[in-house]
C-alpha positions, -999 to 999 in steps of 0.1 A, spaced: 3 -1 0 26 21 3 50 11 -21 76 11 5 96 -26 -2 94 -47 31 122 -57 47 129 -97 54 103 -101 83 77 -92 54 59 -64 67 62 -24 71 49 0 91 27 26 78 37 58 86 1 75 81 23 99 59 2 126 42 10 126 5 28 96 -16 56 77 -2 71 61 -36 109 73 -32 109 85 0 136 68 15 148 93 44 120 99 71 143 120 93 141 157 74 122 179 93 95 189 63 89 148 61 89 142 95 66 169 101 38 148 81 50 113 97 24 98 124 -7 121 119 -40 99 112 -63 111 89 -96 125 102 -119 99 87 -100 75 110 -109 89 143 -145 83 158 -166 115 169 -176 111 199 -142 100 210 -132 135 199 -156 152 219 -146 137 247 -108 153 242 -120 182 236 -132 184 270 -94 183 283 -77 214 284 -48 214 260 -12 219 273 1 250 286 36 243 294 63 239 261 93 220 262 105 183 259 72 171 281 43 198 269 19 191 302 -3 208 318 -5 227 349 -30 240 369 -35 262 400 -72 261 414 -71 281 439 -96 262 459 -100 274 494 -126 252 510 -121 241 544 -152 217 549 -163 190 577 -192 169 588 -198 146 616 -211 109 623 -245 103 635 -260 79 650 -292 72 663 -311 36 677 -348 34 685 -366 6 702 -403 9 692 -407 -28 707 -390 -58 707 -397 -69 672 -401 -32 658 -363 -11 659 -350 20 639 -317 32 635 -302 64 613 -267 71 606 -248 98 592 -211 96 588 -180 123 593 -159 138 565 -135 168 563 -122 181 530 -91 205 540 -81 236 523 -60 237 491 -71 204 480 -54 194 448 -72 197 415 -60 183 381 -75 209 353 -107 228 353 -141 217 335 -166 193 338 -138 168 323 -117 179 350 -120 176 391 -137 213 395 -168 202 383 -168 173 406 -154 197 436 -182 226 428 -209 193 425 -201 182 455 -197 214 474 -232 227 472 
């Protein structure tokens, strides 16, 4: 399919090159390398692309090309456990139970948005 001759193994990797690979033997030049390993848009699932768009793009340059976010989340809340038992009779009993929890201030958040922890914390803090 690519026009390249396979090595002795009998298979060759398809590099998803934009254009024709016929006659190319050097894939390390910047012009050729910039066109390699880019999936054609027709091979991407539309729903998968929508899900990926919920995540922010990297905002740190360099080798890692990572994403950093300071949430500034300053909530400091807590709750208390509670259990109440009541015996109406020997055969009729009831109990109610509630738990204690604590969320310290400065809780780290991965990234903002609906897909990130910020959306989860906003829903739980109300």
